[in-house]
C-alpha positions in Angstrom: 6.2 9.8 -37.9 9.9 9.2 -37.1 9.3 9.4 -33.3 6.3 7.0 -33.7 8.5 4.5 -35.4 11.2 4.8 -32.8 8.6 4.1 -30.0 7.2 1.2 -31.9 10.7 -0.3 -32.3 11.3 0.2 -28.6 8.1 -1.7 -27.7 9.1 -4.5 -30.1 12.5 -4.8 -28.5 10.9 -5.0 -25.0 8.3 -7.5 -26.2 11.1 -9.7 -27.6 13.0 -9.5 -24.4 9.9 -10.4 -22.4 8.8 -13.2 -24.7 12.3 -14.7 -24.7 12.4 -15.4 -21.0 10.7 -18.9 -21.1 13.6 -20.1 -23.2 16.0 -19.8 -20.3 15.9 -19.9 -16.5 13.7 -17.1 -15.1 15.4 -14.6 -12.9 13.0 -14.2 -10.1 14.3 -11.7 -7.4 13.1 -11.8 -3.8 12.4 -8.3 -2.5 10.4 -6.5 0.1 7.6 -4.0 -0.6 9.7 -0.9 -0.6 12.4 -2.4 -2.9 9.8 -3.4 -5.4 7.9 -0.1 -5.2 11.1 2.0 -5.7 12.5 -0.2 -8.5 13.1 1.8 -11.7 13.9 0.0 -14.9 13.2 -0.2 -18.7 13.4 -4.0 -18.4 10.7 -6.5 -17.5 11.2 -8.0 -14.0 9.6 -10.7 -11.8 9.7 -10.2 -8.1 9.0 -12.8 -5.4 7.6 -10.8 -2.4 9.8 -11.4 0.6 7.0 -11.1 3.0 5.1 -14.0 1.4 6.9 -16.3 -1.1 3.5 -17.3 -2.5 3.2 -13.9 -4.1 4.9 -13.0 -7.4 4.9 -9.5 -8.9 5.3 -9.0 -12.6 6.8 -5.5 -13.2 6.2 -4.2 -16.7 8.0 -1.4 -18.6 4.9 -0.6 -20.5 1.1 -0.8 -20.0 0.5 -2.3 -23.4 2.8 -5.2 -22.7 1.1 -5.7 -19.3 -2.3 -5.7 -21.1 -1.3 -8.2 -23.7 -0.1 -10.5 -21.0 -3.1 -10.3 -18.6 -6.1 -8.5 -20.2 -7.9 -11.5 -21.6 -7.4 -13.5 -18.3 -8.7 -10.5 -16.4 -11.8 -10.1 -18.6 -12.6 -13.8 -18.0 -12.2 -13.7 -14.3 -13.6 -10.3 -13.4 -15.8 -9.1 -16.2 -17.3 -12.1 -18.0 -21.1 -12.1 -17.6 -22.1 -14.7 -20.2 -23.3 -18.2 -19.0 -20.7 -20.0 -21.2 -17.2 -19.0 -20.1 -14.6 -18.8 -22.8 -11.5 -16.8 -23.6 -12.2 -14.0 -26.0 -10.5 -14.1 -29.4 -8.4 -11.1 -30.1 -11.1 -9.8 -32.4 -13.7 -10.2 -29.7 -11.4 -8.5 -27.2 -10.8 -5.5 -29.4 -14.5 -5.2 -30.0 -15.1 -5.4 -26.2 -12.5 -2.7 -25.5 -13.9 -0.4 -28.1 -17.4 -0.8 -26.7 -16.1 0.4 -23.2 -13.8 3.0 -24.7 -10.6 1.3 -23.6 -7.5 -0.2 -25.2 -4.9 -2.8 -24.2 -3.0 -0.2 -22.2 -5.7 1.3 -20.1 -8.1 -1.6 -19.7 -6.5 -2.2 -16.3 -3.6 -0.6 -14.6 -2.7 -3.6 -12.4 -3.7 -7.3 -12.2 -4.2 -9.9 -9.6 -4.8 -13.7 -10.1 -4.7 -16.9 -8.3 -2.8 -19.6 -10.2 -6.1 -21.6 -10.3 -7.7 -18.8 -12.2 -4.9 -18.7 -14.8 -5.0 -22.5 -15.1 -8.7 -22.1 -16.0 -7.8 -19.4 -18.5 -5.3 -21.6 -20.3 -7.5 -24.7 -20.2 -10.4 -22.8 -21.8 -8.1 -21.5 -24.4 -6.9 -25.0 -25.2 -10.5 -26.4 -25.2 -11.7 -23.8 -27.7 -8.4 -23.7 -29.7 -8.1 -20.0 -29.0 -4.9 -18.5 -30.4 -2.6 -17.2 -27.6 -0.5 -14.1 -27.8 3.3 -14.5 -27.3 3.1 -12.7 -24.0 0.3 -15.0 -22.7 2.5 -18.0 -23.8 5.4 -16.5 -21.8 3.1 -16.4 -18.8 2.1 -20.0 -19.3 5.7 -21.1 -19.5 6.6 -19.2 -16.3 3.8 -21.1 -14.5 5.1 -24.4 -15.8 8.8 -23.5 -15.0 8.0 -22.5 -11.5 6.0 -25.7 -10.9 2.8 -23.7 -10.2 1.0 -25.8 -12.8 1.7 -28.9 -14.9 0.7 -30.1 -18.3 -1.3 -33.4 -18.5 -2.7 -34.8 -21.7 -2.9 -31.5 -23.3 -4.5 -29.7 -20.4 -3.1 -28.0 -17.3 -3.4 -28.8 -13.6 -2.8 -26.5 -10.7 0.0 -27.6 -8.4 -0.1 -24.5 -6.2 -3.6 -23.1 -6.9 -3.5 -20.4 -4.1 -0.2 -18.8 -5.2 -0.9 -15.2 -6.2 0.3 -13.5 -9.4 0.2 -9.7 -9.4 1.3 -7.2 -12.1 2.2 -3.5 -11.9 3.5 -0.9 -14.4 6.7 1.1 -14.2 6.6 4.9 -14.0 6.2 6.3 -17.5 5.2 9.5 -19.3 2.1 9.6 -21.5 2.7 8.5 -25.1 0.8 7.0 -28.0 -2.3 5.4 -26.4 -0.7 4.8 -23.0 -1.5 7.1 -20.1 1.0 8.6 -17.7 2.0 6.6 -14.6 3.6 8.8 -11.9 5.0 7.8 -8.5 1.6 8.2 -6.8 -0.1 6.0 -9.4 2.6 3.3 -9.1 2.2 3.3 -5.4 -1.6 3.2 -5.5 -1.6 0.3 -8.1 0.9 -1.7 -6.1 -0.8 -1.2 -2.7 -4.1 -2.0 -4.3 -2.8 -5.3 -5.8 -1.1 -6.2 -2.6 -4.4 -5.8 -0.8 -5.8 -8.4 -3.2 -2.9 -10.7 -2.4 -3.6 -10.3 1.3 -7.3 -11.1 0.8 -6.3 -14.3 -1.2 -3.6 -15.5 1.2 -4.9 -14.4 4.7 -8.2 -16.2 5.5 -8.6 -14.3 8.7 -8.4 -11.0 6.8 -10.7 -12.2 4.1 -13.3 -13.2 6.7 -12.9 -9.8 8.4 -13.7 -8.1 5.1 -16.8 -10.3 4.5 -18.2 -9.4 7.9 -17.4 -5.7 7.3 -19.3 -5.9 4.1 -22.3 -7.6 5.5 -22.5 -6.2 9.0 -20.8 -2.8 9.1 -21.8 -1.4 5.7 -25.5 -0.6 5.2 -27.5 -1.4 2.1 -26.9 2.1 0.7 -23.2 1.9 1.2 -23.0 -1.6 -0.4 -25.0 -0.2 -3.4 -22.5 2.7 -3.7 -19.7 0.3 -4.2 -21.7 -1.9 -6.5 -22.4 1.2 -8.7 -18.8 2.3 -8.5 -17.5 -1.1 -9.6 -20.1 -1.6 -12.3 -18.8 1.7 -13.8 -15.5 -0.1 -14.3 -17.3 -3.2 -15.8 -16.7 -5.5 -12.8 -19.1 -8.5 -12.6 -21.2 -7.1 -9.7 -23.1 -10.4 -9.4 -19.9 -12.0 -7.9 -20.1 -11.0 -4.2 -16.6 -12.3 -3.3 -15.2 -10.1 -6.1 -17.2 -7.1 -4.8 -15.9 -7.6 -1.2 -12.3 -8.0 -2.4 -12.4 -4.9 -4.6 -14.2 -2.9 -1.8 -11.4 -3.4 0.7 -8.7 -2.8 -1.9 -10.3 0.5 -3.1 -11.5 1.7 0.3 -8.3 1.2 2.3 -5.3 0.6 -0.1 -5.7 2.9 -3.2 -4.2 6.2 -2.1 -4.9 8.1 -5.4 -8.0 10.3 -5.8 -7.8 9.7 -9.5 -8.8 6.1 -8.7 -11.3 6.5 -5.9 -12.7 9.4 -3.9 -15.9 10.4 -2.2 -16.9 12.2 -5.4 -16.3 9.1 -7.5 -18.4 7.1 -5.0 -21.1 9.8 -5.0 -21.0 10.3 -1.2 -19.7 13.0 1.2 -16.2 13.2 2.4 -17.5 12.6 5.9 -19.1 9.3 5.0 -16.1 8.2 3.0 -13.8 8.8 6.0 -16.3 7.3 8.4 -16.2 4.0 6.4 -12.4 4.0 6.5 -12.4 4.7 10.2 -14.9 1.9 10.8 -12.7 -0.5 8.9 -9.7 0.4 11.0 -11.5 0.3 14.3 -12.4 -3.3 13.8 -8.7 -4.1 14.0 -8.4 -6.1 10.7 -6.0 -9.0 11.2 -3.4 -7.9 8.7 0.1 -6.3 8.6 -0.8 -4.1 5.7 -0.4 -0.4 6.5 -3.6 1.5 6.1 
């Protein structure tokens, strides 16, 4: 009981630190990929990727804090299948997570958003008078402070809709309801999310991925990815989402706990052949595959 209380106090302190940053100037540090990947800290950090200033990386010292910041926005943009889009209340989110046997910590291990998607999230919350978490309000204030969106007559407008917001967790041991994040997992999460950023920000690469999906993969292979992604509750009726996730999982998620031939339900030979076909087309990107 004592150790549990100590851990809870630690998370409360981190949450207070995180939620306090809108009250002052945000310290955003420019850094390259390796610097961000190798960073080790118990403090929340925001990085501006040196290779593309339109990419921000939120680096969290705990999966629950990351989840409280982004889970509802992620559910709206990637898993919402109802005709009327709205931001889930916390009660609805908890019910949803329980139904898929997840929690705030393990619902997603990393996140990727366009600013335009986050603006939609906040506008829907305002429209429906959905109560926001402190972490979500901190995210909102960051977007306002950075001039990525503005407030107008009670609603929000994108100023830089194509800027990308990513999030990754720090390395941590397993505790409470949070799984372990080791060095391989952090690398896989970061490279996966950076692949999404590349898809969003490099139109030539995005078009290459669309052609690979439609012309290089056959119907059975596309179905394999649809089945794989549906297992993780992605909205498989969104083709652009499927293509984006396909390229990130296939080429930029070097962790067999996340994706493997067995998880896809195919042979190792076919799995490697798909990767080889992707490389052989010479995708127009500087990402290392």
